[in-house]
Backbone as CSV, one residue per row, in Angstrom:
resi,resn,N_x,N_y,N_z,CA_x,CA_y,CA_z,C_x,C_y,C_z
1,MET,2.027,-3.803,-17.636,1.452,-2.469,-17.565,0.319,-2.351,-18.588
2,VAL,-0.737,-1.625,-18.204,-1.893,-1.437,-19.076,-1.742,-0.110,-19.793
3,ALA,-1.922,-0.116,-21.084,-1.782,1.096,-21.892,-2.933,2.050,-21.630
4,SER,-2.690,3.334,-21.884,-3.748,4.329,-21.684,-4.937,4.065,-22.597
5,SER,-4.707,3.391,-23.710,-5.819,3.040,-24.599,-6.779,2.077,-23.899
6,GLN,-6.273,1.334,-22.910,-7.116,0.425,-22.131,-8.195,1.214,-21.400
7,VAL,-7.827,2.371,-20.835,-8.793,3.201,-20.119,-9.895,3.647,-21.060
8,SER,-9.544,4.114,-22.246,-10.551,4.607,-23.178,-11.430,3.493,-23.733
9,SER,-10.980,2.255,-23.644,-11.792,1.153,-24.149,-12.785,0.645,-23.106
10,ILE,-12.654,1.074,-21.858,-13.598,0.671,-20.812,-14.795,1.609,-20.857
11,LYS,-15.970,1.046,-21.049,-17.210,1.821,-21.131,-17.895,1.836,-19.768
12,ILE,-18.737,2.839,-19.556,-19.537,2.938,-18.341,-20.985,3.102,-18.766
13,THR,-21.860,2.254,-18.255,-23.269,2.350,-18.629,-23.853,3.676,-18.136
14,PRO,-24.869,4.208,-18.822,-25.484,5.474,-18.392,-25.971,5.440,-16.942
15,GLU,-26.547,4.312,-16.533,-27.016,4.162,-15.145,-25.858,4.329,-14.159
16,MET,-24.715,3.761,-14.483,-23.561,3.861,-13.589,-22.931,5.251,-13.631
17,VAL,-22.990,5.927,-14.772,-22.501,7.312,-14.831,-23.303,8.154,-13.837
18,GLU,-24.620,7.999,-13.823,-25.473,8.721,-12.878,-25.115,8.356,-11.444
19,TYR,-24.932,7.068,-11.177,-24.577,6.592,-9.835,-23.260,7.214,-9.379
20,ILE,-22.254,7.185,-10.239,-20.926,7.705,-9.904,-20.982,9.202,-9.639
21,LYS,-21.673,9.942,-10.493,-21.774,11.395,-10.330,-22.510,11.780,-9.051
22,ALA,-23.434,10.937,-8.601,-24.220,11.230,-7.403,-23.480,10.901,-6.102
23,ARG,-22.368,10.226,-6.187,-21.611,9.862,-4.983,-20.892,11.079,-4.412
24,SER,-20.572,10.998,-3.141,-19.859,12.095,-2.476,-18.353,11.863,-2.435
25,SER,-17.907,10.765,-3.039,-16.463,10.494,-3.073,-16.109,9.751,-4.357
26,ASP,-14.813,9.645,-4.593,-14.338,8.859,-5.724,-14.599,7.385,-5.436
27,LEU,-14.565,6.569,-6.489,-14.851,5.142,-6.365,-13.698,4.317,-6.906
28,ARG,-13.688,3.042,-6.538,-12.652,2.134,-7.041,-13.271,0.790,-7.377
29,VAL,-12.931,0.264,-8.544,-13.310,-1.096,-8.921,-12.201,-1.998,-8.388
30,ALA,-12.583,-2.845,-7.452,-11.614,-3.702,-6.773,-11.926,-5.173,-6.998
31,THR,-10.935,-5.994,-6.746,-11.072,-7.437,-6.860,-11.640,-7.980,-5.551
32,THR,-12.706,-8.767,-5.653,-13.277,-9.425,-4.477,-13.542,-10.885,-4.821
33,CYS,-13.923,-11.646,-3.810,-14.245,-13.056,-4.068,-15.500,-13.189,-4.934
34,GLU,-16.305,-12.128,-5.016,-17.507,-12.126,-5.863,-17.233,-11.559,-7.246
35,GLY,-15.976,-11.235,-7.523,-15.611,-10.623,-8.789,-15.364,-9.141,-8.603
36,PRO,-15.299,-8.373,-9.685,-15.039,-6.943,-9.551,-16.257,-6.208,-8.997
37,LEU,-16.028,-5.430,-7.928,-17.090,-4.620,-7.335,-16.589,-3.195,-7.193
38,ILE,-17.518,-2.241,-7.173,-17.161,-0.826,-7.072,-17.494,-0.320,-5.667
39,PHE,-16.495,0.309,-5.046,-16.613,0.795,-3.669,-16.137,2.239,-3.587
40,PRO,-16.582,2.969,-2.544,-15.973,4.277,-2.277,-14.490,4.063,-1.915
41,VAL,-13.659,5.045,-2.221,-12.226,4.894,-1.935,-11.933,4.824,-0.440
42,ARG,-12.843,5.248,0.411,-12.614,5.100,1.855,-12.688,3.632,2.268
43,ILE,-13.389,2.817,1.506,-13.476,1.380,1.782,-12.382,0.627,1.044
44,SER,-12.143,1.001,-0.189,-11.104,0.364,-1.006,-10.207,1.469,-1.574
45,PRO,-9.187,1.869,-0.819,-8.331,2.984,-1.255,-7.658,2.720,-2.601
46,SER,-7.467,3.800,-3.348,-6.801,3.671,-4.641,-5.335,3.316,-4.440
47,LYS,-4.756,2.740,-5.490,-3.346,2.361,-5.478,-2.641,3.095,-6.616
48,PRO,-1.339,3.316,-6.480,-0.606,4.018,-7.537,-0.673,3.324,-8.902
49,THR,-0.942,2.031,-8.905,-0.983,1.276,-10.161,-2.360,1.290,-10.820
50,ASP,-3.379,1.843,-10.149,-4.735,1.859,-10.694,-4.835,2.718,-11.946
51,LEU,-5.720,2.306,-12.847,-6.116,3.157,-13.961,-7.151,4.136,-13.425
52,VAL,-7.258,5.304,-14.041,-8.199,6.309,-13.559,-9.066,6.790,-14.720
53,ILE,-10.384,6.806,-14.479,-11.340,7.351,-15.443,-12.063,8.502,-14.745
54,GLN,-12.113,9.642,-15.386,-12.824,10.804,-14.858,-14.283,10.721,-15.283
55,VAL,-15.202,10.856,-14.320,-16.643,10.852,-14.593,-17.216,12.078,-13.901
56,GLY,-17.444,13.134,-14.649,-17.868,14.389,-14.033,-16.783,14.858,-13.082
57,GLU,-17.160,15.146,-11.852,-16.190,15.568,-10.839,-15.564,14.389,-10.099
58,ARG,-16.020,13.204,-10.365,-15.533,12.003,-9.669,-14.489,11.273,-10.491
59,ARG,-13.656,10.551,-9.784,-12.688,9.654,-10.425,-13.083,8.225,-10.082
60,VAL,-12.927,7.369,-11.060,-13.122,5.934,-10.839,-11.752,5.287,-11.040
61,TYR,-11.255,4.698,-9.967,-9.980,3.986,-10.019,-10.287,2.529,-10.339
62,ILE,-9.486,1.945,-11.182,-9.704,0.548,-11.566,-8.449,-0.239,-11.253
63,SER,-8.612,-1.259,-10.451,-7.498,-2.136,-10.100,-6.814,-2.631,-11.364
64,LEU,-5.495,-2.598,-11.367,-4.731,-3.074,-12.514,-5.070,-4.529,-12.825
65,VAL,-5.333,-5.308,-11.773,-5.714,-6.711,-11.968,-7.008,-6.793,-12.763
66,GLN,-7.996,-5.969,-12.421,-9.295,-6.003,-13.090,-9.283,-5.318,-14.454
67,ALA,-8.439,-4.319,-14.619,-8.431,-3.527,-15.858,-8.215,-4.374,-17.099
68,ARG,-7.509,-5.448,-16.961,-7.243,-6.315,-18.124,-8.497,-7.031,-18.606
69,PHE,-9.462,-7.191,-17.712,-10.637,-8.004,-18.022,-11.930,-7.209,-18.191
70,ILE,-11.971,-5.992,-17.669,-13.205,-5.203,-17.684,-13.392,-4.514,-19.032
71,LYS,-14.586,-4.673,-19.577,-14.949,-3.954,-20.796,-15.986,-2.877,-20.482
72,THR,-16.827,-3.148,-19.467,-17.901,-2.225,-19.105,-18.069,-2.178,-17.595
73,ILE,-18.204,-0.975,-17.066,-18.566,-0.798,-15.661,-20.083,-0.670,-15.647
74,ASN,-20.736,-1.625,-14.981,-22.197,-1.638,-14.958,-22.716,-1.948,-13.563
75,ALA,-24.033,-1.966,-13.406,-24.668,-2.152,-12.097,-24.341,-3.502,-11.466
76,ASP,-23.885,-4.469,-12.246,-23.489,-5.759,-11.674,-22.306,-5.609,-10.722
77,MET,-21.597,-4.485,-10.797,-20.433,-4.256,-9.952,-20.784,-3.577,-8.632
78,LEU,-22.052,-3.247,-8.439,-22.460,-2.647,-7.171,-22.526,-3.725,-6.092
79,PRO,-21.999,-3.435,-4.902,-22.131,-4.403,-3.803,-23.605,-4.605,-3.459
80,ARG,-23.925,-5.721,-2.905,-25.322,-6.039,-2.579,-25.967,-4.979,-1.700
81,CYS,-25.207,-4.409,-0.744,-25.793,-3.408,0.151,-26.258,-2.181,-0.635
82,ALA,-25.540,-1.783,-1.677,-25.946,-0.651,-2.510,-27.209,-0.992,-3.286
83,LEU,-27.302,-2.221,-3.753,-28.495,-2.649,-4.491,-29.710,-2.674,-3.582
84,GLU,-29.529,-3.120,-2.342,-30.660,-3.158,-1.392,-31.169,-1.751,-1.104
85,LYS,-30.278,-0.804,-0.900,-30.693,0.586,-0.655,-31.443,1.128,-1.865
86,LYS,-30.982,0.822,-3.061,-31.602,1.315,-4.287,-33.031,0.786,-4.424
87,ARG,-33.253,-0.456,-4.072,-34.588,-1.066,-4.194,-35.584,-0.452,-3.212
88,LYS,-35.085,-0.027,-2.042,-35.967,0.547,-1.006,-36.391,1.955,-1.342
89,CYS,-35.686,2.631,-2.245,-36.010,4.031,-2.575,-37.244,4.123,-3.444
C-alpha cells in the first residue's frame, strides 16, 4: 500500500496543471508498454486502489503500480495523439 505522503510527494509541472484543468473529464496515469501515460478516465477507468490528486475541479488518478515510481507528472506522459493535436494548434 502507498502512503498518503506518496501523493503529496508527486509533483505536477505547470504545463500539465493547465492541461489537466482544461480537460472535460478526470484523468488517470496508467501503465502502458510505453511507460506511464495519462488518459481520460473514459479510456482508462479509475480503480479503487488508485491514488488521487485533486487539480482544480479535476481529479488525477494514479495507478498504484505507477505511484511507486512517479515523482513528476509531466508532458512526457501525454499520449502521442495528444501531442500531435497540440502541435497543430
